[in-house]
Each structure stands twice: as C-alpha cells, then as structure tokens.
C-alpha positions as CSV (number, residue, x, y, z in Angstrom):
1,K,-7.6,-4.5,-34.5
2,H,-10.0,-3.6,-37.4
3,L,-9.4,0.1,-38.9
4,F,-11.9,1.6,-41.5
5,I,-9.4,3.1,-44.1
6,K,-12.3,5.9,-46.4
7,N,-11.4,7.4,-49.2
8,Q,-12.6,11.0,-47.6
9,R,-13.1,12.4,-51.3
10,G,-15.7,9.5,-53.3
11,S,-13.0,7.2,-54.8
12,P,-14.5,3.9,-54.0
13,R,-11.8,1.6,-54.5
14,T,-10.8,3.6,-51.2
15,R,-13.5,1.7,-49.1
16,L,-12.7,-1.3,-47.5
17,A,-12.1,-2.5,-44.0
18,I,-9.1,-4.5,-43.0
19,D,-7.2,-6.2,-40.0
20,L,-4.5,-3.6,-39.4
21,D,-1.7,-3.5,-37.1
22,L,-0.4,-0.3,-37.3
23,N,3.1,-1.0,-36.0
24,D,4.0,-3.5,-39.1
25,P,5.6,-2.1,-41.9
26,V,4.0,-4.3,-44.3
27,D,-0.1,-2.8,-43.1
28,Q,1.6,0.4,-43.3
29,L,2.7,0.3,-46.3
30,N,-0.7,-1.4,-47.5
31,I,-2.0,2.4,-45.9
32,L,-0.2,4.3,-48.1
33,G,-1.1,2.0,-50.7
34,V,-4.5,2.8,-50.3
35,E,-3.5,7.1,-50.1
36,K,-1.9,6.7,-53.3
37,L,-4.6,5.0,-54.9
38,D,-6.7,8.2,-53.8
39,L,-4.9,10.7,-54.8
40,E,-4.0,9.6,-58.0
41,Y,-8.2,9.3,-58.3
42,E,-8.6,13.2,-57.2
43,L,-5.9,14.2,-59.4
44,D,-7.5,12.6,-62.3
45,Q,-10.9,13.4,-61.0
46,R,-9.5,16.9,-61.2
47,I,-7.9,16.6,-64.4
48,D,-11.5,16.8,-66.1
49,F,-12.4,18.9,-65.0
50,I,-10.1,21.6,-65.6
51,T,-10.7,20.4,-69.6
52,S,-13.6,20.1,-69.4
53,F,-14.3,23.7,-68.1
54,K,-11.2,24.4,-70.6
55,E,-13.8,22.9,-73.3
56,V,-16.9,25.0,-72.7
57,Y,-14.8,28.2,-72.0
58,T,-13.1,27.8,-75.8
59,L,-16.7,27.0,-76.7
60,F,-18.0,30.2,-74.7
61,E,-14.9,31.7,-76.2
62,K,-16.3,31.2,-80.3
63,Y,-19.9,32.8,-79.3
64,V,-18.6,35.6,-77.7
65,L,-16.8,36.6,-80.5
66,E,-19.1,35.3,-83.4
67,A,-21.5,37.7,-80.9
68,E,-19.6,40.5,-81.2
69,K,-19.2,40.6,-84.7
70,A,-22.5,40.3,-85.4
71,S,-23.2,43.1,-82.8
72,Q,-20.7,44.9,-84.9
73,G,-22.1,43.9,-88.5
74,A,-25.4,45.0,-87.5
75,E,-24.2,48.2,-86.2
76,N,-22.7,48.9,-90.0
77,T,-26.2,48.4,-91.7
78,F,-27.6,50.6,-89.1
79,P,-26.8,53.4,-91.3
80,L,-27.7,52.1,-94.1
81,L,-31.8,51.4,-92.8
82,L,-31.8,55.5,-92.5
83,T,-30.9,56.2,-95.9
C-alpha cells in the first residue's frame, strides 16, 4: 500500500510517499512522528509570527507616542505665534 502523507500547512518535512501498513504499530508510530514534526513546525511558525508582530506593534506605539508629543508641543507654541 502507498500512502502519501502531506502536510496541509506547508511544512516541507512531511511531504513524503512511503509504503505503510496502517495495521502495523511501527507504521502508526511513524505517521504520528510525522504529524508531531508538522505540529512543531506550525507552532514555531506561529511563535515567529507573534514575535514579529509584537516587535512591529512596539515600534508603532513608539511612533504614535512621539507623534502625540509633537502635536501637543505644536499646540503649545501656536499661541506664541499669534502674539
């Protein structure tokens, strides 16, 4: 029997075609091993995404705070220009 184990999430590690006997405990363990690799890969991808998102969001917050400070400073100097 041929079974194609394909990761639906895009991990290159789990794309392989092998001979499997689904009643054989060793083959069942191999399938579980492949699924474990797939889940670990997906978890790593999500952690990387969250880390990147946090870094970008922190920069965004920094620029928003700087813009707010600059706008408050501009409001304070505007009356001086009128006098």
